[in-house]
ROLO-979141 format. One record per atom (N, C-alpha, C): residue number from 1; atom name; z, y, x. Coordinates in Angstrom, 1 decimal. Last residue first. Layout:
% residues N
{NUM CA {Z Y X}}
...
***
This chain:
% residues 226
{226 N {107.6 118.2 65.2}}
{226 CA {108.2 118.7 63.8}}
{226 C {108.3 120.0 63.8}}
{225 N {107.5 117.3 67.9}}
{225 CA {106.5 117.9 67.4}}
{225 C {106.6 118.5 65.8}}
{224 N {109.6 115.6 68.0}}
{224 CA {109.7 116.7 68.8}}
{224 C {108.6 117.8 68.4}}
{223 N {109.1 113.3 66.6}}
{223 CA {110.0 114.2 66.2}}
{223 C {110.0 115.7 67.0}}
{222 N {107.2 112.1 68.2}}
{222 CA {106.8 112.5 67.0}}
{222 C {107.9 113.6 66.1}}
{221 N {108.8 111.4 70.2}}
{221 CA {107.5 112.1 70.4}}
{221 C {107.0 112.8 69.2}}
{220 N {110.5 109.7 69.1}}
{220 CA {111.0 111.0 69.6}}
{220 C {109.9 111.9 69.8}}
{219 N {108.8 107.7 68.4}}
{219 CA {109.7 108.4 67.5}}
{219 C {110.1 109.8 67.9}}
{218 N {108.0 106.8 71.1}}
{218 CA {107.1 107.2 69.8}}
{218 C {107.8 108.0 68.9}}
{217 N {110.4 106.0 72.0}}
{217 CA {109.8 107.2 72.5}}
{217 C {108.7 107.5 71.6}}
{216 N {111.1 103.9 70.2}}
{216 CA {111.9 105.0 70.2}}
{216 C {111.0 106.5 70.8}}
{215 N {109.0 102.2 70.9}}
{215 CA {109.2 102.4 69.8}}
{215 C {110.1 103.7 69.5}}
{214 N {109.3 101.4 73.7}}
{214 CA {108.0 102.2 73.1}}
{214 C {108.2 102.9 71.8}}
{213 N {111.6 101.9 75.7}}
{213 CA {111.6 101.5 74.5}}
{213 C {110.6 102.2 73.9}}
{212 N {111.1 101.0 79.4}}
{212 CA {110.7 101.9 78.1}}
{212 C {110.9 101.2 76.8}}
{211 N {112.5 101.3 82.3}}
{211 CA {112.4 100.4 81.2}}
{211 C {112.2 101.5 80.1}}
{210 N {111.2 102.1 85.4}}
{210 CA {111.8 102.7 84.2}}
{210 C {111.6 101.6 83.0}}
{209 N {112.0 101.3 89.0}}
{209 CA {111.2 101.1 87.6}}
{209 C {112.0 101.9 86.3}}
{208 N {113.5 101.3 91.0}}
{208 CA {112.5 102.3 91.1}}
{208 C {111.4 102.2 89.7}}
{207 N {116.3 100.5 89.2}}
{207 CA {115.8 100.6 90.6}}
{207 C {114.6 101.5 90.6}}
{206 N {115.9 101.2 86.2}}
{206 CA {116.0 100.0 86.8}}
{206 C {115.4 99.9 88.2}}
{205 N {116.8 103.5 83.6}}
{205 CA {116.4 103.5 85.0}}
{205 C {116.7 102.0 85.6}}
{204 N {115.6 103.9 80.6}}
{204 CA {116.6 103.2 81.2}}
{204 C {116.1 103.0 82.7}}
{203 N {114.7 105.3 77.5}}
{203 CA {114.2 105.1 78.8}}
{203 C {115.6 104.7 79.6}}
{202 N {115.5 105.6 74.9}}
{202 CA {114.1 105.3 75.0}}
{202 C {113.8 104.9 76.5}}
{201 N {118.4 106.2 74.3}}
{201 CA {117.9 104.9 74.6}}
{201 C {116.4 104.4 74.6}}
{200 N {119.1 108.8 74.2}}
{200 CA {118.5 108.3 72.9}}
{200 C {118.2 106.8 73.0}}
{199 N {119.6 109.4 76.8}}
{199 CA {120.9 109.4 75.8}}
{199 C {120.4 108.7 74.6}}
{198 N {117.0 109.4 77.7}}
{198 CA {118.1 108.1 78.2}}
{198 C {119.2 108.0 77.4}}
{197 N {115.9 111.6 76.7}}
{197 CA {115.3 110.3 76.5}}
{197 C {116.3 109.0 76.7}}
{196 N {117.8 113.7 77.7}}
{196 CA {117.4 113.3 76.4}}
{196 C {117.1 111.9 76.0}}
{195 N {117.0 113.0 80.6}}
{195 CA {118.4 113.2 80.0}}
{195 C {118.4 112.7 78.4}}
{194 N {114.3 113.7 80.5}}
{194 CA {114.8 112.3 81.0}}
{194 C {116.2 112.2 80.4}}
{193 N {114.3 116.5 80.1}}
{193 CA {113.7 115.7 79.1}}
{193 C {114.4 114.3 79.3}}
{192 N {115.8 117.5 82.4}}
{192 CA {116.5 117.7 81.0}}
{192 C {115.9 116.7 79.9}}
{191 N {113.5 116.8 84.3}}
{191 CA {114.9 116.1 84.3}}
{191 C {115.8 116.4 83.0}}
{190 N {111.5 118.5 83.3}}
{190 CA {111.4 117.1 83.1}}
{190 C {113.0 116.4 83.2}}
{189 N {113.0 121.0 83.9}}
{189 CA {112.5 120.7 82.6}}
{189 C {112.2 119.3 82.4}}
{188 N {113.0 120.7 86.7}}
{188 CA {114.1 120.8 86.0}}
{188 C {113.9 120.4 84.5}}
{187 N {110.3 121.0 87.4}}
{187 CA {111.1 119.6 87.7}}
{187 C {112.4 119.6 86.9}}
{186 N {108.1 122.5 85.1}}
{186 CA {108.9 122.4 86.1}}
{186 C {109.8 121.1 86.2}}
{185 N {104.6 121.2 84.2}}
{185 CA {106.2 121.9 83.9}}
{185 C {107.0 121.8 85.3}}
{184 N {102.4 119.7 84.3}}
{184 CA {102.3 121.0 84.4}}
{184 C {103.7 121.6 83.8}}
{183 N {102.3 116.9 84.3}}
{183 CA {102.6 117.8 83.0}}
{183 C {102.7 119.2 83.0}}
{182 N {102.1 116.3 87.1}}
{182 CA {101.2 115.8 86.1}}
{182 C {101.1 116.6 84.7}}
{181 N {104.4 117.7 88.1}}
{181 CA {103.0 118.1 88.3}}
{181 C {102.0 117.5 87.5}}
{180 N {106.5 116.5 86.8}}
{180 CA {106.4 117.8 86.6}}
{180 C {105.0 118.1 86.8}}
{179 N {106.1 113.5 87.9}}
{179 CA {105.6 113.8 86.6}}
{179 C {105.5 115.4 86.3}}
{178 N {107.0 114.4 90.7}}
{178 CA {105.5 113.7 90.4}}
{178 C {105.2 114.0 88.9}}
{177 N {109.4 115.2 90.1}}
{177 CA {108.7 116.0 90.6}}
{177 C {107.3 115.7 90.4}}
{176 N {110.5 112.8 89.4}}
{176 CA {110.6 113.9 88.3}}
{176 C {109.5 115.0 88.9}}
{175 N {108.3 110.1 90.5}}
{175 CA {109.6 111.0 90.4}}
{175 C {109.5 111.9 89.4}}
{174 N {107.0 107.4 88.7}}
{174 CA {106.9 108.5 89.4}}
{174 C {108.2 109.3 89.4}}
{173 N {108.1 104.0 89.1}}
{173 CA {107.8 105.1 88.3}}
{173 C {107.8 106.5 89.0}}
{172 N {107.5 101.2 89.4}}
{172 CA {107.3 102.0 90.5}}
{172 C {107.1 103.5 89.8}}
{171 N {106.5 100.4 86.2}}
{171 CA {106.8 100.0 87.6}}
{171 C {106.6 101.0 88.5}}
{170 N {107.5 100.6 83.3}}
{170 CA {106.8 101.4 84.0}}
{170 C {107.1 101.2 85.7}}
{169 N {107.8 98.4 80.5}}
{169 CA {108.4 99.0 82.1}}
{169 C {107.3 99.3 82.6}}
{168 N {106.7 97.5 78.4}}
{168 CA {108.0 98.0 78.4}}
{168 C {108.8 98.4 79.7}}
{167 N {104.5 96.5 78.9}}
{167 CA {104.4 97.9 78.2}}
{167 C {105.7 98.3 78.2}}
{166 N {103.4 95.1 81.9}}
{166 CA {104.2 95.1 80.7}}
{166 C {104.5 96.4 80.2}}
{165 N {101.3 96.1 83.5}}
{165 CA {101.3 94.8 83.0}}
{165 C {102.1 94.3 81.6}}
{164 N {100.4 99.5 82.6}}
{164 CA {100.9 98.2 83.4}}
{164 C {100.8 97.0 82.7}}
{163 N {99.4 101.3 81.1}}
{163 CA {98.5 101.2 82.2}}
{163 C {99.1 99.9 83.0}}
{162 N {101.3 102.1 79.1}}
{162 CA {100.1 101.1 78.7}}
{162 C {99.3 100.9 80.1}}
{161 N {103.1 103.6 80.4}}
{161 CA {103.5 102.2 80.0}}
{161 C {102.5 101.6 79.7}}
{160 N {101.6 106.0 80.8}}
{160 CA {101.7 105.4 82.0}}
{160 C {102.5 103.8 81.5}}
{159 N {101.5 106.7 78.1}}
{159 CA {100.5 106.5 78.6}}
{159 C {100.5 105.6 80.0}}
{158 N {104.2 107.4 77.7}}
{158 CA {103.5 106.3 76.9}}
{158 C {102.2 105.9 77.6}}
{157 N {104.6 109.2 79.6}}
{157 CA {105.5 108.2 79.6}}
{157 C {104.5 107.0 78.9}}
{156 N {102.8 111.3 78.2}}
{156 CA {102.7 110.9 79.7}}
{156 C {103.3 109.4 79.8}}
{155 N {104.3 111.6 75.7}}
{155 CA {102.9 111.2 75.9}}
{155 C {102.5 110.5 77.3}}
{154 N {106.9 112.7 77.0}}
{154 CA {106.8 111.4 76.3}}
{154 C {105.1 110.9 76.0}}
{153 N {105.8 115.2 77.7}}
{153 CA {106.5 113.9 78.8}}
{153 C {106.4 112.8 78.0}}
{152 N {105.3 116.3 75.4}}
{152 CA {104.2 116.4 76.5}}
{152 C {104.7 115.0 77.5}}
{151 N {107.6 116.5 74.0}}
{151 CA {106.5 115.6 73.5}}
{151 C {105.2 115.4 74.6}}
{150 N {109.0 118.3 75.7}}
{150 CA {109.5 116.9 75.6}}
{150 C {108.2 116.0 75.1}}
{149 N {107.4 120.7 75.5}}
{149 CA {107.6 120.0 76.6}}
{149 C {107.9 118.5 76.8}}
{148 N {105.1 121.3 73.0}}
{148 CA {106.3 120.7 73.4}}
{148 C {106.6 120.0 74.6}}
{147 N {102.1 121.7 73.1}}
{147 CA {103.1 122.5 73.4}}
{147 C {104.5 122.2 73.6}}
{146 N {99.6 119.8 74.7}}
{146 CA {100.7 119.7 73.9}}
{146 C {101.7 120.8 74.2}}
{145 N {97.4 119.8 76.6}}
{145 CA {97.3 120.8 75.7}}
{145 C {98.5 120.8 74.6}}
{144 N {97.9 117.7 78.3}}
{144 CA {98.4 119.3 78.6}}
{144 C {98.2 120.2 77.8}}
{143 N {97.1 115.7 77.0}}
{143 CA {98.4 115.8 77.1}}
{143 C {98.8 117.1 77.3}}
{142 N {94.2 116.2 77.3}}
{142 CA {94.6 116.4 75.8}}
{142 C {96.4 116.3 76.1}}
{141 N {93.9 115.6 79.9}}
{141 CA {93.8 117.0 79.6}}
{141 C {94.4 117.2 77.9}}
{140 N {94.4 112.9 80.1}}
{140 CA {95.4 113.9 80.7}}
{140 C {95.4 115.3 80.2}}
{139 N {92.2 112.2 78.7}}
{139 CA {93.4 111.9 78.0}}
{139 C {94.6 112.6 78.6}}
{138 N {90.6 112.7 80.7}}
{138 CA {90.3 113.3 79.5}}
{138 C {91.5 113.2 78.7}}
{137 N {91.6 110.7 82.8}}
{137 CA {91.5 112.6 83.0}}
{137 C {91.3 113.2 81.7}}
{136 N {90.6 108.5 81.6}}
{136 CA {91.8 108.6 82.0}}
{136 C {92.1 110.1 82.1}}
{135 N {87.9 109.0 81.9}}
{135 CA {88.6 108.6 80.6}}
{135 C {89.9 108.9 80.3}}
{134 N {87.5 108.9 84.5}}
{134 CA {87.0 110.2 83.4}}
{134 C {87.9 110.0 82.3}}
{133 N {88.5 106.3 85.2}}
{133 CA {89.2 107.6 85.8}}
{133 C {88.7 108.6 84.8}}
{132 N {86.3 104.7 84.0}}
{132 CA {88.0 104.6 83.7}}
{132 C {88.5 105.8 84.1}}
{131 N {84.1 105.6 85.6}}
{131 CA {84.3 106.0 84.0}}
{131 C {85.6 105.7 83.7}}
{130 N {85.1 104.6 88.1}}
{130 CA {84.8 106.0 87.8}}
{130 C {84.8 106.4 86.4}}
{129 N {85.0 101.7 88.0}}
{129 CA {86.2 102.6 88.4}}
{129 C {86.2 104.2 88.0}}
{128 N {82.5 101.3 87.3}}
{128 CA {83.4 101.2 86.2}}
{128 C {84.7 102.0 86.7}}
{127 N {81.0 102.2 89.7}}
{127 CA {80.8 103.0 88.4}}
{127 C {82.0 102.8 87.2}}
{126 N {82.4 100.2 91.4}}
{126 CA {82.7 101.6 91.6}}
{126 C {82.1 102.7 90.3}}
{125 N {81.1 97.9 90.5}}
{125 CA {82.5 98.2 90.6}}
{125 C {82.9 99.6 90.7}}
{124 N {78.4 98.4 90.6}}
{124 CA {79.0 98.4 89.2}}
{124 C {80.4 98.4 89.2}}
{123 N {78.2 98.6 93.4}}
{123 CA {77.9 99.9 92.6}}
{123 C {78.5 99.8 91.3}}
{122 N {78.8 96.1 94.0}}
{122 CA {79.8 97.0 94.4}}
{122 C {79.3 98.3 93.7}}
{121 N {76.8 94.4 92.7}}
{121 CA {78.0 94.3 92.5}}
{121 C {79.0 95.6 92.6}}
{120 N {74.4 95.7 94.2}}
{120 CA {74.6 95.9 92.9}}
{120 C {76.0 95.7 92.2}}
{119 N {74.1 97.0 97.3}}
{119 CA {74.9 96.0 96.7}}
{119 C {75.2 96.3 95.4}}
{118 N {73.0 99.0 98.5}}
{118 CA {72.2 98.0 98.7}}
{118 C {72.8 96.6 97.7}}
{117 N {74.8 101.1 98.1}}
{117 CA {73.6 101.3 97.5}}
{117 C {72.7 99.8 97.4}}
{116 N {76.7 99.8 100.2}}
{116 CA {77.0 100.1 98.6}}
{116 C {75.9 100.2 97.9}}
{115 N {75.3 100.3 102.5}}
{115 CA {75.7 98.9 102.1}}
{115 C {76.3 98.8 100.5}}
{114 N {75.2 103.1 102.8}}
{114 CA {73.9 102.4 102.6}}
{114 C {74.2 101.0 102.0}}
{113 N {77.9 103.5 103.0}}
{113 CA {77.1 104.1 102.0}}
{113 C {76.0 103.4 101.8}}
{112 N {79.3 102.8 105.3}}
{112 CA {79.4 102.1 104.1}}
{112 C {78.5 102.5 103.0}}
{111 N {78.6 104.5 107.4}}
{111 CA {78.5 103.0 107.6}}
{111 C {78.3 102.3 106.4}}
{110 N {79.0 106.8 106.8}}
{110 CA {77.8 106.7 107.3}}
{110 C {77.6 105.4 107.5}}
{109 N {81.9 106.9 106.0}}
{109 CA {80.7 107.2 105.0}}
{109 C {79.4 106.5 105.5}}
{108 N {84.2 104.4 107.4}}
{108 CA {83.3 105.6 107.8}}
{108 C {82.1 105.6 106.5}}
{107 N {87.1 103.8 106.2}}
{107 CA {85.8 103.1 106.4}}
{107 C {84.7 104.3 106.5}}
{106 N {90.5 103.9 106.9}}
{106 CA {89.2 104.5 106.6}}
{106 C {88.0 104.1 107.1}}
{105 N {93.4 102.9 105.4}}
{105 CA {92.4 102.5 106.1}}
{105 C {91.1 103.4 105.7}}
{104 N {96.7 104.5 105.5}}
{104 CA {95.3 104.3 104.8}}
{104 C {94.2 103.8 105.7}}
{103 N {100.0 104.7 104.6}}
{103 CA {99.1 104.1 105.6}}
{103 C {97.8 103.9 104.7}}
{102 N {102.9 106.7 104.0}}
{102 CA {101.9 105.9 103.4}}
{102 C {100.8 105.5 104.7}}
{101 N {105.7 108.2 102.6}}
{101 CA {104.9 107.9 103.8}}
{101 C {104.1 106.5 103.6}}
{100 N {104.6 109.4 99.4}}
{100 CA {105.7 108.8 100.3}}
{100 C {105.0 108.4 101.7}}
{99 N {102.6 110.7 98.5}}
{99 CA {104.2 111.1 97.8}}
{99 C {105.0 110.3 98.7}}
{98 N {100.1 112.5 100.1}}
{98 CA {100.9 111.4 100.2}}
{98 C {102.4 111.6 99.4}}
{97 N {97.3 113.8 98.3}}
{97 CA {98.4 113.8 99.1}}
{97 C {99.3 112.7 99.1}}
{96 N {94.0 114.9 97.9}}
{96 CA {95.0 113.7 97.7}}
{96 C {96.0 114.0 98.8}}
{95 N {92.0 117.3 96.0}}
{95 CA {93.0 117.0 97.0}}
{95 C {93.9 115.7 96.9}}
{94 N {88.8 116.7 94.6}}
{94 CA {90.4 117.0 94.3}}
{94 C {90.9 116.7 95.7}}
{93 N {86.1 116.5 95.1}}
{93 CA {86.8 117.4 94.0}}
{93 C {88.0 117.4 93.7}}
{92 N {84.9 116.8 98.3}}
{92 CA {85.9 116.1 97.5}}
{92 C {86.1 117.0 96.2}}
{91 N {81.5 117.9 99.0}}
{91 CA {83.0 118.1 99.1}}
{91 C {83.8 117.4 98.1}}
{90 N {79.0 115.6 99.0}}
{90 CA {79.4 116.8 98.8}}
{90 C {81.0 116.9 98.8}}
{89 N {77.9 113.0 99.2}}
{89 CA {77.8 113.8 100.4}}
{89 C {78.4 115.3 100.0}}
{88 N {77.7 111.2 97.1}}
{88 CA {76.8 112.4 97.1}}
{88 C {76.9 113.3 98.1}}
{87 N {79.3 109.2 98.0}}
{87 CA {78.0 108.7 97.5}}
{87 C {77.1 109.9 97.4}}
{86 N {81.8 110.4 99.3}}
{86 CA {80.9 109.4 100.1}}
{86 C {79.6 109.2 99.6}}
{85 N {82.6 111.5 97.0}}
{85 CA {82.2 112.4 98.3}}
{85 C {81.3 111.6 99.1}}
{84 N {83.4 109.6 95.5}}
{84 CA {82.4 110.5 95.0}}
{84 C {81.8 111.2 96.0}}
{83 N {85.4 108.0 97.2}}
{83 CA {84.1 107.6 96.7}}
{83 C {83.0 108.3 96.3}}
{82 N {87.9 108.9 97.5}}
{82 CA {87.2 109.6 98.2}}
{82 C {85.5 109.0 98.1}}
{81 N {89.7 105.5 97.5}}
{81 CA {89.3 106.9 96.9}}
{81 C {88.3 107.6 98.2}}
{80 N {91.1 102.4 96.4}}
{80 CA {90.3 103.2 97.1}}
{80 C {90.2 104.7 96.5}}
{79 N {94.1 100.2 96.3}}
{79 CA {92.9 101.1 95.5}}
{79 C {92.3 102.0 96.6}}
{78 N {96.2 99.2 97.6}}
{78 CA {95.0 98.5 97.4}}
{78 C {93.9 99.1 96.6}}
{77 N {99.0 101.2 95.8}}
{77 CA {98.3 100.1 97.2}}
{77 C {97.0 99.3 96.6}}
{76 N {97.4 103.8 94.0}}
{76 CA {98.5 102.6 94.4}}
{76 C {98.0 101.9 95.3}}
{75 N {97.2 107.1 93.3}}
{75 CA {96.3 105.9 93.9}}
{75 C {97.6 105.0 94.3}}
{74 N {97.3 108.9 90.1}}
{74 CA {98.0 108.1 91.2}}
{74 C {97.2 107.5 91.9}}
{73 N {95.9 112.0 88.9}}
{73 CA {96.1 110.5 88.9}}
{73 C {96.8 110.0 90.2}}
{72 N {96.4 114.7 88.8}}
{72 CA {95.2 114.0 88.0}}
{72 C {95.6 112.7 88.1}}
{71 N {98.8 117.4 88.8}}
{71 CA {98.3 116.1 89.0}}
{71 C {97.3 115.4 88.3}}
{70 N {98.4 120.7 89.8}}
{70 CA {98.3 119.8 88.5}}
{70 C {97.9 118.4 88.9}}
{69 N {99.9 123.5 91.1}}
{69 CA {99.5 122.1 91.4}}
{69 C {99.4 121.4 89.9}}
{68 N {98.8 126.8 90.6}}
{68 CA {99.7 125.8 90.6}}
{68 C {99.0 124.5 90.6}}
{67 N {97.4 128.9 91.3}}
{67 CA {97.8 128.3 92.3}}
{67 C {98.7 127.2 92.0}}
{66 N {95.9 130.2 89.3}}
{66 CA {97.3 131.1 89.7}}
{66 C {98.1 130.0 90.6}}
{65 N {94.1 128.3 88.6}}
{65 CA {93.6 129.8 89.3}}
{65 C {94.8 130.4 89.8}}
{64 N {95.5 125.3 89.5}}
{64 CA {95.1 126.3 88.7}}
{64 C {94.6 127.4 89.4}}
{63 N {94.3 122.6 91.8}}
{63 CA {95.2 123.7 91.5}}
{63 C {94.5 124.7 90.5}}
{62 N {95.0 119.0 91.7}}
{62 CA {94.3 119.9 91.9}}
{62 C {94.9 121.2 91.5}}
{61 N {95.5 115.6 93.1}}
{61 CA {96.1 116.9 92.7}}
{61 C {94.6 117.8 92.5}}
{60 N {96.2 112.3 93.6}}
{60 CA {95.3 113.4 93.5}}
{60 C {95.7 114.4 92.6}}
{59 N {98.9 110.8 95.6}}
{59 CA {98.4 111.5 94.1}}
{59 C {97.4 112.5 94.5}}
{58 N {100.0 107.5 96.8}}
{58 CA {99.3 109.0 97.0}}
{58 C {99.2 109.5 95.6}}
{57 N {102.1 105.4 98.4}}
{57 CA {101.6 106.0 97.4}}
{57 C {101.0 107.5 97.6}}
{56 N {102.3 102.5 100.8}}
{56 CA {102.6 103.9 100.2}}
{56 C {102.1 104.3 98.9}}
{55 N {99.4 101.0 102.4}}
{55 CA {100.8 100.9 102.0}}
{55 C {101.3 102.3 101.6}}
{54 N {96.5 101.3 102.0}}
{54 CA {97.1 100.1 102.5}}
{54 C {99.0 99.9 102.2}}
{53 N {94.1 102.8 100.3}}
{53 CA {95.6 102.7 100.4}}
{53 C {96.0 101.2 100.9}}
{52 N {90.9 103.3 101.7}}
{52 CA {91.9 102.5 101.0}}
{52 C {93.2 102.7 101.3}}
{51 N {88.0 105.5 101.8}}
{51 CA {89.5 105.3 102.2}}
{51 C {90.2 104.3 101.3}}
{50 N {85.2 106.4 103.1}}
{50 CA {85.8 105.6 102.1}}
{50 C {87.2 105.2 102.4}}
{49 N {85.1 109.2 105.1}}
{49 CA {85.2 107.9 104.8}}
{49 C {85.5 107.6 103.4}}
{48 N {84.7 112.0 105.2}}
{48 CA {84.0 111.2 106.3}}
{48 C {84.0 109.8 105.8}}
{47 N {84.1 113.9 102.2}}
{47 CA {84.8 113.1 102.9}}
{47 C {84.1 112.1 104.0}}
{46 N {83.2 117.6 102.9}}
{46 CA {82.8 116.0 102.1}}
{46 C {83.5 115.0 103.1}}
{45 N {85.7 119.9 102.7}}
{45 CA {84.5 119.1 103.3}}
{45 C {84.1 118.0 102.9}}
{44 N {87.8 120.9 101.1}}
{44 CA {87.1 121.8 101.6}}
{44 C {85.4 121.2 102.3}}
{43 N {89.7 119.7 99.8}}
{43 CA {88.5 119.6 99.3}}
{43 C {87.5 120.5 99.9}}
{42 N {91.2 116.4 101.8}}
{42 CA {91.1 117.9 101.3}}
{42 C {89.9 118.1 100.7}}
{41 N {93.5 113.9 102.0}}
{41 CA {92.0 114.3 101.5}}
{41 C {92.0 115.7 101.0}}
{40 N {96.2 113.9 102.6}}
{40 CA {95.1 112.9 103.1}}
{40 C {93.7 113.0 103.1}}
{39 N {98.8 116.0 103.4}}
{39 CA {97.3 115.9 102.8}}
{39 C {96.5 115.0 103.5}}
{38 N {101.9 115.2 103.1}}
{38 CA {100.7 115.5 104.1}}
{38 C {99.7 115.3 103.3}}
{37 N {104.1 114.2 101.7}}
{37 CA {103.4 115.3 101.3}}
{37 C {102.4 115.8 102.1}}
{36 N {105.2 111.9 104.1}}
{36 CA {105.3 112.5 102.8}}
{36 C {104.8 113.9 102.8}}
{35 N {102.7 111.3 106.3}}
{35 CA {104.0 111.7 106.2}}
{35 C {104.0 112.0 104.7}}
{34 N {100.2 108.4 107.2}}
{34 CA {100.7 109.8 106.6}}
{34 C {101.9 110.0 106.3}}
{33 N {98.3 106.7 109.6}}
{33 CA {99.7 106.8 109.2}}
{33 C {99.6 108.5 108.4}}
{32 N {95.2 105.0 109.5}}
{32 CA {96.0 106.1 109.8}}
{32 C {97.2 106.4 109.0}}
{31 N {92.6 102.6 110.9}}
{31 CA {94.0 102.9 110.1}}
{31 C {94.7 104.2 110.6}}
{30 N {89.5 102.3 110.7}}
{30 CA {90.4 102.7 111.5}}
{30 C {91.7 102.8 110.4}}
{29 N {86.0 100.9 111.4}}
{29 CA {87.0 101.3 110.5}}
{29 C {88.3 101.8 111.5}}
{28 N {84.0 99.8 112.8}}
{28 CA {83.9 101.4 112.8}}
{28 C {85.0 101.7 111.8}}
{27 N {84.3 96.9 112.3}}
{27 CA {83.9 97.6 113.7}}
{27 C {84.1 98.9 113.7}}
{26 N {84.1 96.8 109.8}}
{26 CA {85.5 96.7 110.4}}
{26 C {85.5 97.3 111.9}}
{25 N {81.7 96.8 109.2}}
{25 CA {82.4 97.8 108.8}}
{25 C {83.7 97.8 109.4}}
{24 N {80.7 94.2 110.4}}
{24 CA {80.1 95.7 110.7}}
{24 C {81.0 96.7 110.3}}
{23 N {82.2 92.4 108.8}}
{23 CA {82.5 92.7 110.3}}
{23 C {81.9 94.1 110.8}}
{22 N {81.0 92.9 106.5}}
{22 CA {82.5 93.2 106.7}}
{22 C {82.9 93.6 108.0}}
{21 N {78.5 92.0 106.7}}
{21 CA {78.8 93.6 106.5}}
{21 C {80.1 93.7 106.7}}
{20 N {79.0 89.3 107.4}}
{20 CA {78.4 90.2 108.5}}
{20 C {78.6 91.5 108.1}}
{19 N {80.1 88.6 104.9}}
{19 CA {81.0 88.5 106.2}}
{19 C {80.5 89.4 107.1}}
{18 N {79.3 90.6 102.3}}
{18 CA {79.2 89.5 103.1}}
{18 C {80.1 89.6 104.3}}
{17 N {81.3 92.4 99.6}}
{17 CA {80.2 92.4 101.0}}
{17 C {80.3 91.0 101.6}}
{16 N {83.5 92.4 98.0}}
{16 CA {81.9 91.9 97.3}}
{16 C {81.0 92.1 98.5}}
{15 N {85.6 92.8 99.3}}
{15 CA {85.3 91.4 99.1}}
{15 C {84.0 91.1 98.3}}
{14 N {86.0 95.7 98.9}}
{14 CA {85.3 95.2 100.2}}
{14 C {85.0 93.5 100.3}}
{13 N {87.3 95.6 96.3}}
{13 CA {85.8 96.4 96.6}}
{13 C {85.1 95.7 97.8}}
{12 N {89.7 94.6 96.9}}
{12 CA {88.6 93.9 96.1}}
{12 C {87.3 94.3 96.3}}
{11 N {91.0 94.0 100.2}}
{11 CA {90.8 95.2 99.1}}
{11 C {89.5 94.6 98.2}}
{10 N {91.4 92.5 102.2}}
{10 CA {92.4 92.5 101.3}}
{10 C {92.0 93.4 100.0}}
{9 N {89.4 92.7 103.8}}
{9 CA {89.2 91.6 102.8}}
{9 C {90.5 91.7 101.6}}
{8 N {90.1 94.3 105.9}}
{8 CA {89.3 95.0 104.6}}
{8 C {89.1 93.8 103.4}}
{7 N {91.5 92.6 107.3}}
{7 CA {92.2 93.7 107.0}}
{7 C {91.3 94.1 105.5}}
{6 N {89.5 90.9 108.2}}
{6 CA {90.3 90.3 107.2}}
{6 C {91.5 91.3 106.5}}
{5 N {88.3 92.1 110.2}}
{5 CA {87.7 92.0 109.0}}
{5 C {88.6 91.6 107.8}}
{4 N {90.6 94.4 111.9}}
{4 CA {89.9 93.1 111.8}}
{4 C {89.3 92.8 110.3}}
{3 N {89.4 97.6 113.1}}
{3 CA {90.4 96.8 112.3}}
{3 C {89.5 95.6 112.4}}
{2 N {89.2 99.9 116.1}}
{2 CA {88.7 99.1 115.0}}
{2 C {89.7 98.3 114.2}}
{1 N {90.8 103.4 116.4}}
{1 CA {90.7 101.9 116.9}}
{1 C {90.1 100.8 115.8}}
***
């Protein structure tokens, strides 16, 4: 079922297109609901759509050779994904799953691809987003190379705190299971690490957010590597 152009205008990337282009895209776009842990985008086939997260939270993952999940990055409301496959026509390089009940807007690749290449600001926006993700994933690989589980978790939390507007708060913080996937540890290990960090005053839960004492977090990260 088609969507209204105003829905597409909620997304920053789509606001780079003309009203006529948005009307054209909206006529071919649709919304889809996904349950928690449902696969939103698989790796087997090229993505048929450029996708935007309207509501919920998603996580891009991949798998090690022995089948373990490794978290790559989170997709928050308003962000898009599947763009690499849309641009090159090849299968997705990652699997995207729903971390909670989510709603996604799908804009067909066959409709949006040509408009992207004909729109320099859109190309620049997508290129900037890709370079930012590459740098973030390079840092993520460095975190996975840390031997100490506590230090690895501290490094991830420091990274997450830098991504937000307030470094003292990790808004809508990942669950222990989501963090475990990101740092390739068990959920139980993450829970024990959180207990240590909370007992030392480095972390405090505030609803869905985490309050972070960045100084103490850094001290504990350095101490755990001694």
